[in-house]
C-alpha positions in Angstrom: 0.1 0.0 0.1 1.1 3.5 -0.9 2.6 5.3 2.0 0.5 8.4 2.9 2.3 11.9 2.5 1.5 14.5 5.2 2.5 18.2 5.0 3.2 19.7 8.1 2.4 23.4 8.1 3.6 25.0 11.5 6.0 27.8 12.2 7.0 26.7 15.7 10.3 24.7 15.4 9.7 22.8 18.5 6.1 21.4 17.5 7.6 20.9 13.8 10.5 18.7 15.3 8.0 16.9 17.8 5.5 16.2 14.9 8.3 15.1 12.6 9.7 12.8 15.4 6.2 11.4 16.3 5.1 10.8 12.7 8.5 9.7 11.3 7.5 6.0 10.9 7.5 3.7 7.9 3.6 4.6 7.7 4.2 8.2 6.5 6.1 10.5 4.2 6.4 13.9 5.9 6.9 17.3 4.1 7.1 20.5 6.1 6.5 24.2 5.8 6.9 27.1 8.0 4.8 29.7 6.0 1.6 29.7 3.8 3.7 30.4 0.8 6.0 27.4 1.5 3.0 25.2 1.9 1.3 26.4 -1.2 4.5 26.2 -3.3 4.6 22.5 -2.1 1.1 21.8 -3.0 1.3 23.5 -6.4 4.5 22.0 -7.3 2.9 18.4 -6.8 -0.5 18.9 -8.7 0.4 15.9 -10.5 -0.6 13.6 -7.8 2.7 13.2 -6.0 1.8 15.9 -3.3 0.3 15.4 0.4 -2.6 13.2 1.1 -3.3 15.3 4.3 -2.4 18.7 5.6 -1.8 19.3 9.3 -2.4 23.2 9.3 -1.6 25.7 12.1 -3.9 28.8 12.2 -1.3 31.5 13.0 1.3 31.5 10.6 4.0 34.4 10.1 3.0 35.5 6.5 -0.6 34.9 6.4 -3.6 33.0 8.3 -4.0 29.2 8.1 -7.5 29.8 7.3 -6.5 31.8 4.3 -4.5 28.9 3.0 -7.4 26.5 3.9 -9.7 28.7 1.8 -7.3 28.3 -1.2 -7.0 24.7 -0.6 -10.7 24.2 -0.7 -11.0 26.5 -3.9 -8.4 24.7 -6.0 -7.8 21.3 -4.2 -11.1 20.6 -2.7 -10.5 16.9 -1.9 -7.3 17.4 -0.2 -8.0 16.6 3.6 -7.0 19.3 6.2 -6.6 18.9 10.0 -6.4 22.1 11.7 -3.9 22.0 14.7 -3.9 25.4 16.4 -3.8 26.9 19.9 -7.2 28.9 19.0 -9.6 26.8 21.2 -12.8 29.1 21.4 -15.8 27.5 20.0 -16.3 30.2 17.4 -12.9 29.5 16.2 -13.6 25.7 16.0 -16.9 26.3 14.0 -15.1 28.9 11.6 -12.5 26.2 11.0 -14.9 23.4 10.2 -17.1 26.0 8.4 -14.3 26.9 6.2 -13.8 23.2 5.2 -11.5 21.5 7.7 -11.9 18.0 8.1 -11.1 17.9 11.8 -9.8 20.6 14.4 -7.5 19.8 17.2 -6.4 22.3 19.8 -3.1 22.6 21.4 -1.7 21.1 23.7 -2.8 17.9 22.2 -2.1 13.9 22.8 0.1 12.5 20.0 -1.7 9.3 20.3 -5.1 11.1 19.7 -3.5 13.0 16.8 -2.4 9.8 15.3 -5.8 8.2 15.7 -7.4 11.3 14.0 -4.8 11.3 11.2 -5.6 7.6 10.6 -9.4 8.2 10.7 -9.3 11.3 8.2 -7.0 9.2 5.7 -9.3 6.1 6.2 -12.3 8.3 5.4 -10.6 9.7 2.3 -10.1 6.2 0.6 -13.0 5.9 -1.7 -15.4 2.9 -2.1 -16.1 1.6 -5.6 -19.7 1.7 -6.3 -21.1 4.6 -7.9 -24.6 5.9 -7.0 -27.2 7.9 -8.7 -30.3 9.6 -7.7 -32.1 11.5 -10.3 -29.6 13.8 -12.1 -27.3 13.5 -9.1 -24.3 11.0 -9.8 -21.6 10.3 -7.3 -18.5 8.3 -8.4 -16.4 7.3 -5.2 -13.4 6.0 -7.4 -12.8 9.2 -9.4 -14.1 11.3 -6.2 -16.4 13.2 -8.6 -20.1 14.4 -8.4 -22.1 15.4 -11.3 -25.6 17.0 -11.7 -26.4 16.0 -15.4 -23.5 17.1 -17.3 -22.2 19.8 -14.7 -19.6 18.9 -12.1 -20.3 19.6 -8.4 -17.0 20.3 -6.5 -17.1 19.1 -2.9 -14.6 19.1 -0.1 -13.8 15.8 1.3 -16.1 15.7 4.4 -19.1 17.0 2.3 -18.2 14.3 -0.4 -18.5 11.6 2.3 -21.7 13.0 3.9 -23.4 13.2 0.5 -22.2 9.7 -0.4 -23.6 8.2 2.9 -26.9 9.8 2.3 -27.2 8.8 -1.3 -26.5 5.2 -0.2 -29.2 5.4 2.5 -31.8 7.2 0.8 -35.0 8.2 2.7 -33.5 7.1 6.1 -33.5 9.6 9.1 -30.2 9.8 10.9 -29.4 11.6 14.1 -26.2 13.7 14.3 -24.6 11.0 16.5 -25.3 8.4 13.9 -23.8 10.6 11.2 -20.7 11.3 13.4 -20.2 7.5 13.9 -20.8 6.8 10.2 -19.1 9.6 8.2 -16.4 10.9 10.8 -15.8 7.5 12.4 -16.2 6.3 16.0 -12.6 7.2 16.9 -13.0 10.8 16.1 -14.0 13.2 19.0 -16.0 16.0 17.6 -19.1 17.9 18.7 -22.5 17.1 17.3 -22.7 20.8 16.2 -20.0 19.9 13.6 -22.8 17.9 11.7 -24.8 21.0 11.5 -21.9 23.0 10.0 -21.2 20.4 7.3 -24.9 20.0 6.5 -25.3 23.7 5.9 -22.1 23.7 3.7 -23.5 20.7 1.6 -26.7 22.5 1.2 -25.1 25.6 0.0 -23.1 23.4 -2.7 -26.3 21.8 -3.8 -28.3 25.0 -4.0 -27.1 26.2 -7.3 -28.5 23.1 -8.9 -31.8 23.4 -7.1 -31.1 20.2 -5.1 -30.6 21.7 -1.5 -34.2 20.7 -0.9 -33.2 16.9 -1.0 -31.3 17.5 2.3 -34.3 17.6 4.7 -34.2 18.5 8.4 -36.4 16.2 10.5 -37.2 18.1 13.5 -36.4 16.3 16.8 -34.6 13.4 15.0 -32.0 14.4 12.6 -31.6 14.7 8.8 -32.9 12.8 5.7 -32.0 12.6 2.0 -34.8 12.1 -0.3 -35.7 12.9 -3.9 -37.6 16.2 -4.2 
């Protein structure tokens, strides 16, 4: 199996060294950057597919914000998984990071054991299944990681892609937030149930230009359901 490549974007040399030491196993290839510019150059220079499979991203960097880099990644490399690794621990910061498209959000100080578990969970979730699924004009192909509405392409970040995939393969079933966390995020990932609402809102926003946001329905007191309009 191909080794996963992780790009560590962190300007604190002590934390960089600690992460390099903790993750320097035969399981991962490691890349490092201390600034947004360095990180973007690495991502851009490896657009042929040889680049990172996951980014560990600090929020506060010397030349720009990690949130700015996250926004750029979501615009041009929407399926590249990103874990925010930051000292900004307020709930509003966490919600902003997730709302901007982070796949997970870990606050400093953190447990290396938990970090490794979350990395494995995000990488595992990013590995596609093989069976394409279609509901009406909405077509999702897990192998190519592409979503189409008719002949138009719908670009989705990794978490929204997995969420849509799960809903499309379980049409008309109602799922609670806890069930969606277990099935889409994984039981080993410790995130708040509010995280589900953030990504539901982002998925609806992506579906709205195609008039399909109504397929993702809120079932008050129960959770969410995906159903044909």
